[in-house]
C-alpha positions as CSV (number, residue, x, y, z in Angstrom):
1,M,115.4,100.4,103.7
2,T,114.9,96.7,103.3
3,I,116.7,94.2,105.5
4,M,119.3,93.6,102.8
5,E,120.2,97.3,102.8
6,I,121.0,97.1,106.5
7,P,124.6,96.3,107.5
8,A,125.0,92.6,108.1
9,E,126.0,93.2,111.8
10,A,122.6,94.9,112.4
11,R,120.3,92.5,110.7
12,A,119.8,90.2,113.6
13,A,118.8,93.1,115.8
14,V,116.4,94.5,113.2
15,R,114.7,91.1,112.7
16,A,114.5,90.5,116.5
17,R,112.9,94.0,116.9
18,R,110.4,93.1,114.2
19,R,109.6,89.7,115.8
20,K,109.2,91.5,119.1
21,E,106.5,93.8,117.7
22,I,104.6,90.9,116.2
23,D,105.0,88.8,119.4
24,E,103.5,91.7,121.4
25,L,100.6,91.9,119.0
26,D,100.0,88.1,119.1
27,Y,100.2,88.2,123.0
28,R,97.5,90.9,123.1
29,R,95.3,88.8,120.7
30,E,95.7,85.7,122.8
31,L,94.8,87.7,126.0
32,R,91.8,89.0,124.2
33,R,90.7,85.5,123.2
34,L,91.1,84.2,126.8
35,G,89.0,87.0,128.1
36,E,86.4,86.4,125.4
37,R,86.3,82.7,126.3
38,G,85.3,83.6,129.8
39,Y,88.5,82.9,131.8
40,T,88.8,85.0,134.9
41,Q,91.5,87.6,135.2
42,T,92.8,85.6,138.2
43,Q,93.1,82.5,136.1
44,I,94.9,84.4,133.4
45,A,97.2,86.1,135.9
46,G,98.1,82.7,137.4
47,W,98.9,81.2,134.0
48,L,101.1,84.1,133.0
49,G,102.7,84.6,136.3
50,I,101.7,88.3,136.5
51,A,99.5,90.3,138.9
52,Q,95.8,90.4,138.3
53,P,95.8,94.2,138.0
54,S,98.3,93.8,135.2
55,V,95.9,91.5,133.4
56,T,93.1,94.1,133.8
57,S,95.3,96.7,132.1
58,A,96.5,94.2,129.4
59,L,92.9,93.2,128.6
60,K,91.9,96.8,128.1
61,T,94.7,97.2,125.6
62,A,94.0,93.9,124.0
63,A,90.4,94.8,123.4
64,K,91.6,97.4,120.9
65,V,93.6,95.0,118.8
66,S,91.9,93.7,115.6
67,L,91.9,90.0,114.9
68,P,93.4,88.8,111.6
69,A,91.0,88.6,108.7
70,E,89.8,85.1,107.8
71,G,92.4,83.4,105.6
72,F,95.1,86.0,106.3
73,S,98.1,86.1,108.6
74,G,97.3,89.7,109.7
75,A,94.5,92.2,110.4
76,T,95.8,94.7,107.8
77,P,98.1,94.7,104.8
78,Y,100.7,96.5,106.8
79,E,100.7,93.8,109.5
80,I,101.0,91.1,106.9
81,C,104.1,92.9,105.6
82,Q,105.4,93.2,109.2
83,R,105.0,89.4,109.6
84,Y,107.0,88.9,106.4
85,A,109.8,91.2,107.5
86,A,110.0,89.4,110.9
87,G,110.3,86.1,109.1
88,F,106.9,84.7,110.2
89,V,105.5,84.3,106.6
90,D,107.4,83.6,103.4
91,R,107.5,85.6,100.2
92,A,104.9,83.4,98.5
93,Q,102.4,83.7,101.3
94,L,103.0,87.5,101.5
95,V,102.4,88.0,97.8
96,D,99.3,85.7,97.9
97,E,97.7,87.5,100.8
98,L,98.5,91.0,99.6
99,S,97.1,90.0,96.2
100,R,93.9,88.6,97.6
101,W,93.3,91.4,100.2
102,Q,90.0,93.3,99.7
103,Y,91.4,96.8,99.9
104,V,89.1,99.6,101.1
105,P,89.0,102.8,99.0
106,R,91.6,105.4,99.8
107,G,90.7,108.5,101.7
108,T,89.3,111.5,99.9
109,T,89.0,115.1,100.6
110,S,85.8,116.7,101.8
111,G,86.1,119.7,99.4
112,P,88.3,121.6,97.1
113,L,90.2,123.4,99.9
114,D,90.7,120.3,102.0
115,D,94.0,118.7,101.2
116,L,94.3,116.5,104.2
117,I,93.7,112.9,103.2
118,V,93.7,110.2,105.9
119,D,93.7,106.7,104.4
120,P,91.5,104.2,106.3
121,P,92.9,100.9,107.6
122,G,93.1,98.2,105.0
123,S,93.8,100.5,102.0
124,W,96.5,100.2,99.4
125,A,98.3,103.0,101.3
126,E,99.4,100.4,103.9
127,V,101.3,98.5,101.2
128,E,102.9,101.7,100.1
129,Q,103.8,102.5,103.8
130,A,105.3,99.0,104.2
131,A,107.5,99.5,101.2
132,Y,108.6,102.9,102.4
133,A,109.4,101.4,105.8
134,G,111.5,98.7,104.2
135,L,109.2,95.9,105.3
136,I,108.9,94.8,101.6
137,G,111.1,95.4,98.6
138,D,110.2,97.2,95.4
139,D,110.1,93.8,93.7
140,I,107.4,92.5,96.0
141,Y,105.4,95.8,95.7
142,E,105.6,95.6,91.9
143,E,104.6,91.9,91.8
144,V,101.5,92.5,94.0
145,F,100.6,95.6,92.1
146,E,100.8,93.7,88.8
147,R,98.7,90.8,90.1
148,R,96.0,93.3,91.2
149,H,96.2,95.5,88.2
150,P,97.3,93.4,85.2
151,R,96.3,96.0,82.6
152,A,97.9,98.9,84.4
153,A,101.2,97.1,84.7
154,A,101.2,96.2,81.0
155,V,100.8,99.8,79.9
């Protein structure tokens, strides 16, 4: 369900929720950067107005967060779509970044009886998931697909 399919009364709440998710991700990345730059947990706690043990916990969580790829607004195609849905990137930037992304190959099975496929981060499956989740519309999905596969789209 895209934002336009959500009742007008609920759109502000949906966008705020999406912005909150991205803000939390950005917060963790900034904490990670501060830790990597050698600032002490006491310094960070003082700046943020939180207890030092909270910084310890937050830094452990932040260490697991991937940084955005060079030249991209997000660390994965799904995150780029999240940023678009939250209003942090415009349509042109979204299409450009998704079109330029170096997608990893999709998951494969390990044998004829194994039907469980887990797609790795950074695969085209993330764009499909973003479309399914309503972060991007079918028009954007199709435009990016056509840019990446001009012959397939023409057939």
